[in-house]
C-alpha positions in Angstrom: 7.7 -19.2 -7.0 11.3 -18.2 -7.8 14.1 -20.7 -7.7 15.8 -19.6 -4.5 12.4 -19.1 -2.7 11.7 -22.8 -3.4 15.2 -23.7 -2.3 14.7 -21.8 1.0 11.4 -23.5 1.7 12.8 -26.9 1.0 15.9 -26.2 3.1 13.8 -25.1 6.1 11.8 -28.3 5.8 14.9 -30.5 5.5 16.4 -28.6 8.4 13.4 -29.2 10.6 13.7 -33.0 9.9 17.4 -32.9 10.7 16.9 -31.1 13.9 14.3 -33.6 15.0 17.1 -36.3 14.6 19.7 -34.1 16.2 20.6 -36.8 18.9 21.8 -39.0 16.1 23.8 -36.4 14.3 27.4 -35.2 14.9 28.2 -31.6 15.7 29.8 -31.4 12.3 26.5 -32.3 10.6 24.6 -29.8 12.6 27.1 -27.1 11.7 26.8 -28.0 8.0 23.0 -27.6 8.3 23.4 -24.3 10.1 25.7 -22.9 7.4 23.5 -24.3 4.6 20.4 -22.6 5.9 22.2 -19.3 6.4 23.7 -19.5 2.9 20.4 -20.2 1.2 18.5 -17.6 3.1 21.1 -14.9 2.5 21.4 -15.8 -1.2 17.6 -15.6 -1.6 17.3 -12.2 0.1 20.3 -10.8 -1.7 19.7 -12.1 -5.2 15.9 -12.3 -5.5 14.8 -9.8 -2.9 12.9 -10.3 0.3 9.1 -9.9 0.5 6.6 -10.1 3.2 5.4 -13.6 2.2 8.8 -15.0 3.1 8.9 -13.5 6.6 7.6 -16.7 8.3 10.3 -18.9 6.6 13.0 -16.3 7.5 11.9 -16.7 11.1 11.8 -20.5 10.7 15.3 -20.5 9.3 16.6 -18.2 12.1 15.0 -20.5 14.7 16.5 -23.6 13.2 19.9 -21.9 12.9 19.9 -21.0 16.6 18.7 -24.4 17.6 21.3 -26.2 15.4 24.0 -24.0 16.9 22.9 -24.8 20.4 22.7 -28.6 19.7 26.2 -28.5 18.1 27.7 -26.9 21.2 26.2 -29.1 23.8 25.7 -32.8 24.2 22.6 -32.4 26.3 19.6 -34.0 24.7 16.3 -32.0 24.8 13.8 -33.9 22.8 10.8 -31.8 23.8 12.6 -28.6 22.8 13.6 -30.1 19.5 10.1 -31.4 18.7 8.6 -28.0 19.6 11.1 -26.1 17.4 10.5 -28.6 14.6 6.7 -28.1 14.7 7.0 -24.3 14.8 9.5 -24.2 11.9 7.3 -26.5 9.8 4.2 -24.3 10.4 6.1 -21.1 9.6 7.5 -22.6 6.5 4.1 -23.9 5.4 2.6 -20.4 5.9 5.3 -18.8 3.8 4.9 -21.4 1.1 1.1 -20.8 1.0 1.5 -17.0 1.0 4.3 -17.1 -1.7 2.1 -19.3 -3.9 -1.1 -17.2 -3.4 0.7 -13.9 -4.3 3.5 -14.8 -6.7 5.9 -12.6 -8.5 6.2 -14.5 -11.7 3.1 -12.9 -13.3 4.3 -12.1 -16.8 5.0 -14.6 -19.5 8.0 -14.5 -21.8 7.1 -12.5 -25.0 6.5 -15.0 -27.8 8.0 -13.1 -30.7 11.6 -13.3 -31.9 12.8 -9.7 -31.0 14.0 -8.5 -27.6 11.9 -5.6 -26.2 12.9 -2.2 -24.9 10.8 0.2 -22.9 10.8 3.9 -22.0 8.4 6.2 -20.0 8.0 9.9 -20.6 6.0 12.7 -19.1 4.5 15.0 -21.7 2.2 18.0 -21.7 -0.8 18.9 -24.0 -0.6 22.6 -24.2 -3.8 22.7 -26.2 -6.0 21.2 -23.4 -6.7 22.4 -19.9 -6.8 19.8 -17.1 -10.4 19.4 -15.9 -9.8 16.7 -13.3 -8.0 16.4 -10.0 -8.0 18.5 -6.8 -6.7 21.6 -8.6 -8.0 21.7 -12.2 -6.3 24.1 -14.6 -3.1 24.3 -16.4 -2.0 22.1 -19.3 -3.0 18.4 -19.2 -0.1 16.1 -18.5 0.2 12.5 -19.5 2.7 9.7 -18.7 3.3 7.5 -21.7 5.2 4.2 -21.8 6.5 2.7 -25.0 7.5 -0.9 -25.7 9.4 -1.5 -28.9 11.8 -3.9 -30.7 15.2 -3.4 -29.2 18.7 -3.7 -30.5 19.9 -7.1 -29.2 23.3 -5.6 -28.2 21.7 -3.0 -25.9 20.0 -5.2 -23.3 20.4 -5.1 -19.6 18.4 -5.7 -16.4 14.6 -5.8 -17.0 12.1 -3.1 -16.0 9.9 -3.9 -13.0 6.2 -4.1 -13.7 5.4 -1.5 -11.1 8.2 1.0 -10.7 7.0 2.6 -7.5 5.0 0.2 -5.4 4.8 2.6 -2.4 3.0 5.3 -4.6 0.9 2.6 -6.3 0.0 0.3 -3.4 -2.8 2.1 -1.6 -5.0 2.6 -4.7 -4.2 -0.8 -6.1 -5.0 -2.7 -2.9 -8.3 -0.9 -2.5 -9.2 -1.7 -6.1 -8.8 -5.5 -5.7 -10.1 -5.6 -2.1 -6.8 -6.6 -0.4 -4.9 -4.9 2.5 -2.2 -2.5 1.4 0.7 -4.7 2.5 -0.5 -7.6 0.3 0.7 -5.9 -2.9 4.0 -4.6 -1.6 5.9 -7.2 -3.6 4.7 -6.0 -7.0 8.0 -4.1 -7.6 9.6 -7.5 -7.7 7.5 -8.6 -10.6 9.8 -8.2 -13.6 9.0 -7.7 -17.2 11.0 -8.8 -20.2 11.8 -5.3 -21.3 15.1 -3.4 -21.0 14.6 0.2 -19.9 16.0 2.8 -22.3 17.4 0.2 -24.8 18.3 1.4 -28.3 15.5 0.7 -30.8 16.2 -2.0 -33.4 16.8 -0.7 -36.9 13.7 -1.3 -39.0 14.2 0.2 -42.5 10.5 0.7 -43.1 9.6 1.7 -39.5 7.5 -0.3 -37.1 3.7 -0.2 -37.1 2.3 1.5 -34.1 -0.3 0.5 -31.5 -1.7 3.1 -29.1 -2.9 1.2 -26.0 -5.5 2.7 -23.7 -6.5 1.3 -20.3 -10.0 1.4 -18.8 -11.3 3.5 -16.0 -9.1 2.9 -12.9 -6.6 0.9 -15.0 -3.0 1.9 -15.5 -0.5 1.9 -18.3 1.1 -1.5 -17.5 -2.2 -3.3 -16.9 -1.8 -4.8 -20.4 2.0 -5.2 -20.3 1.8 -8.8 -21.4 0.1 -7.8 -24.7 2.4 -4.8 -25.1 5.5 -7.0 -24.9 4.0 -9.6 -27.1 3.3 -7.1 -29.8 6.7 -5.4 -29.4 8.5 -8.7 -29.7 6.7 -9.2 -33.0 7.9 -5.8 -34.4 5.3 -3.3 -33.2 5.9 -0.1 -31.3 3.3 0.0 -28.5 2.6 3.3 -26.8 0.5 2.9 -23.6 -1.1 5.9 -21.8 -1.7 6.6 -18.2 -4.9 8.6 -18.5 -4.3 11.2 -15.8 -6.9 11.1 -13.0 -8.6 8.2 -14.8 -5.7 5.8 -14.1 -5.6 4.1 -10.8 -2.3 5.9 -10.2 -0.1 7.5 -12.8 3.4 6.7 -11.8 5.7 9.5 -12.8 9.1 8.6 -14.4 11.0 10.5 -11.8 9.0 9.2 -8.8 5.7 9.9 -7.2 2.2 9.4 -8.6 -0.9 11.2 -9.6 -3.9 9.5 -8.0 -7.2 8.8 -9.6 -10.0 11.3 -9.4 -13.0 9.2 -8.4 -15.3 12.2 -9.1 -14.5 12.0 -12.8 -16.8 9.1 -13.1 -19.2 9.0 -10.1 -21.1 5.9 -9.2 -24.2 5.7 -11.5 -26.5 5.2 -8.5 -25.3 8.2 -6.6 -26.0 11.0 -9.0 -28.9 11.9 -11.5 -28.8 10.1 -14.7 -28.0 13.2 -16.8 -25.1 14.0 -14.5 -23.6 10.5 -14.9 -24.2 10.6 -18.7 -22.4 14.0 -19.0 -19.5 12.8 -16.8 -19.1 9.5 -18.8 -19.2 11.3 -22.2 -16.6 13.8 -21.0 -14.4 11.0 -19.7 -14.5 9.0 -23.0 -13.8 12.2 -25.0 -10.8 12.9 -22.7 -9.5 9.4 -23.3 -9.9 9.9 -27.0 -8.0 13.1 -27.0 -5.3 11.5 -25.0 -5.0 8.8 -27.6 -4.5 11.3 -30.4 -2.0 13.3 -28.3 0.0 10.1 -27.8 0.2 9.6 -31.5 1.3 13.2 -32.0 4.2 12.5 -29.6 5.5 9.9 -32.0 4.9 12.1 -35.0 6.8 14.9 -33.4 9.7 12.7 -32.3 9.1 13.6 -28.6 10.5 10.2 -27.5 14.1 10.4 -28.7 14.8 6.6 -28.6 12.0 6.1 -31.1 12.8 9.0 -33.5 12.5 7.6 -37.0 11.6 4.1 -35.7 7.9 4.2 -36.5 5.6 4.0 -39.5 2.6 6.3 -38.8 0.9 5.1 -42.0 0.2 1.8 -40.0 -1.5 2.7 -36.8 -4.0 0.9 -34.6 -5.9 2.0 -31.5 -6.4 -0.7 -28.9 -8.4 -0.1 -25.7 -10.1 -1.8 -22.8 -13.5 -0.6 -21.4 -13.4 3.2 -21.3 -10.2 3.0 -23.3 -12.0 1.0 -25.9 -14.7 3.7 -26.1 -12.0 6.3 -26.4 -10.3 4.2 -29.1 -13.5 4.1 -31.1 -14.1 7.8 -30.8 -10.5 8.7 -31.5 -10.6 6.6 -34.7 -13.7 8.3 -35.9 -11.9 11.6 -35.6 -8.3 10.8 -36.7 -7.6 9.7 -40.2 -4.3 8.2 -39.1 -6.2 5.3 -37.5 -5.9 2.2 -39.5 -7.6 -0.3 -37.2 -9.3 -0.6 -33.8 -9.4 -3.5 -31.3 -11.7 -3.0 -28.3 -11.7 -5.2 -25.2 -15.2 -4.8 -23.9 -15.2 -1.3 -25.4 -17.5 0.9 -23.4 -19.4 2.7 -26.2 -22.5 3.9 -24.2 -20.9 7.3 -23.8 -19.7 7.5 -27.4 -21.9 10.1 -29.3 -24.9 8.9 -31.2 -23.4 10.4 -34.4 -20.3 8.3 -34.1 -22.3 5.1 -33.4 -24.7 5.9 -36.3 -21.9 6.6 -38.8 -19.7 3.6 -37.7 -16.0 3.4 -38.5 -14.3 3.2 -41.8 -11.3 1.4 -40.3 -11.3 -2.4 -39.5 -12.9 -3.0 -36.1 -12.6 -6.0 -33.8 -14.5 -6.1 -30.5 -13.5 -8.9 -28.1 -16.1 -9.1 -25.3 -16.2 -10.9 -22.0 -19.2 -13.1 -21.4 -20.1 -10.8 -18.5 -20.4 -7.8 -20.7 -22.4 -9.5 -23.5 -25.4 -9.3 -21.1 -25.2 -5.5 -20.7 -27.0 -2.8 -22.7 -23.6 -1.6 -23.9 -23.5 -4.7 -26.2 -26.6 -3.6 -28.1 -25.0 -0.2 -28.7 -21.8 -1.9 -29.8 -23.8 -4.0 -32.2 -25.2 -0.9 -33.8 -21.7 0.5 -34.2 -20.5 -2.6 -36.0 -23.6 -2.7 -38.2 -22.9 0.9 -39.3 -19.2 0.4 -39.9 -17.9 0.3 -43.5 -14.7 -1.7 -43.0 -14.1 -5.3 -42.0 -15.6 -5.8 -38.6 -16.5 -8.5 -36.1 -17.6 -9.1 -32.5 -16.3 -12.0 -30.6 -17.4 -13.2 -27.2 -15.0 -15.1 -25.0 -16.9 -17.6 -22.9 -16.2 -18.0 -19.2 -14.7 -14.5 -18.8 -15.3 -11.4 -16.8 -14.4 -7.8 -17.6 -11.1 -7.9 -15.7 -9.9 -10.9 -17.6 -8.6 -8.6 -20.4 -6.1 -7.2 -17.9 -3.3 -8.6 -15.7 -5.4 -8.3 -12.5 -6.4 -12.0 -12.5 -2.7 -13.0 -12.6 -2.1 -11.4 -9.2 -3.1 -14.7 -7.5 -4.1 -18.3 -8.4 -7.0 -17.6 -6.1 -8.3 -14.9 -8.4 -11.3 -17.1 -9.3 -12.3 -17.5 -5.6 -11.7 -13.8 -5.0 -14.0 -12.9 -7.9 -11.2 -11.4 -10.0 -11.7 -13.6 -13.0 -14.2 -15.8 -14.8 -14.2 -19.6 -15.2 -11.9 -19.8 -18.1 -8.2 -20.2 -16.9 -6.2 -17.0 -17.0 -3.5 -18.4 -19.3 -6.1 -19.6 -21.7 -7.8 -16.2 -21.8 -4.4 -14.6 -22.4 -3.7 -17.0 -25.4 -7.1 -16.3 -26.9 -6.8 -12.5 -26.6 -3.3 -12.4 -27.9 -4.0 -14.7 -30.9 -7.1 -12.7 -32.0 -5.4 -9.3 -31.5 -2.1 -10.1 -33.1 -3.8 -11.9 -36.0 -6.1 -9.0 -36.7 -3.4 -6.4 -36.5 -0.9 -8.4 -38.6 -3.5 -8.7 -41.3 -4.8 -5.2 -41.4 -1.6 -3.3 -40.6 1.0 -5.5 -42.2 -0.8 -7.5 -44.8 0.3 -10.7 -43.1 -1.7 -13.8 -42.5 -5.4 -14.4 -42.8 -7.9 -12.1 -41.2 -9.2 -14.0 -38.1 -12.6 -12.6 -38.9 -12.5 -14.8 -42.0 -10.7 -17.8 -40.6 -11.3 -17.8 -36.8 -8.7 -19.2 -34.5 -9.8 -22.6 -33.2 -10.7 -21.7 -29.6 -14.1 -23.1 -28.6 -14.3 -20.4 -25.9 -14.2 -17.6 -28.5 -17.5 -17.3 -30.3 -17.9 -14.8 -33.3 -21.2 -13.0 -33.2 -23.3 -13.1 -36.3 -24.2 -9.7 -37.8 
């Protein structure tokens, strides 16, 4: 919880105790308490922002303020009334404390690297492709891209929110995690460590590039912690909202493009060949999006990054469908210098690609949940055929969603089935260490390849060829 939230909760509890002892307090003391509660509550709402989790403690503070004012203005003792108010205020405060803890706003860690981070989002078109998804297919395919990059330290300002338009995002997100819509209305108060529109830092040789691709029903900031971590270490990270495959593509100027659930129908609801065709088309679409995103940097279509990148050092990183798209894109695009897949979904990747393998270095980090699926056998075949350095690593005690920020939405994520047994912070550390080490070695010639000298996490288990 945030500092002033804690202060408000503590003040309400202290105020409840003081009111209970009101008979022994002077009118001056009660007025001090009244002013103190009002000040803390106002400061919290003004400086940190109100959210629905705090409504009960706001009510408790209001009840206490009214009661303190009444007690200060009259000498009449009303012990039953004071006890009742105290109990109600304590219960309301406890409810707020529990709700604020269960759905926090401090989701994102500070980036570990030495450089500050800037970010910018753009809407681009791919005139060479016709949109096949959505309620009205046709016209050029559009994509929202968000870049994170090393920023000029003199150009920093207020940070970007994790979710820029929670009203447009909330319905789809709440349905995805099985919560009521209002439960996620606070996500626009989750702050990143990135300054929107900041000038890029001057890097004489240009920054290496990572194109980041989310999975089916993901979204471009679902790996924001990894994006900021890489950017703080000198990478330019370009994440894609795969239109109609993203949970909701938030447009830079407001509004959102919703997911098209028909793009990947439930496997059990359609014939096998229909599902196979849909999944192959989806992965191919993601792969083309990845290549188009790289073209955006090559064509200087993001002005703040013009001249700031080194496109001879490029990696494709993806989760699930985005991982399959990263593999397919790398097999087609000679600019690809490395691939990292988080549970890469390679079932829909063409047989020819699986059989030929990749020439670029390939790291697949897999959740324990997905190592038991047929997809893992096909992934093993891809690795066996690959010609460059490659390795598969299982992370014990994890589920598919553990590669995203979804488990950070609540400390109750394990109970809600949103994460595996391994603590979220530990999983983050493992994924970040493996990914950064692999990219540093193969794109920047820095450090030892973690495939050769594995990081010392007992939860991460390299798979023998």
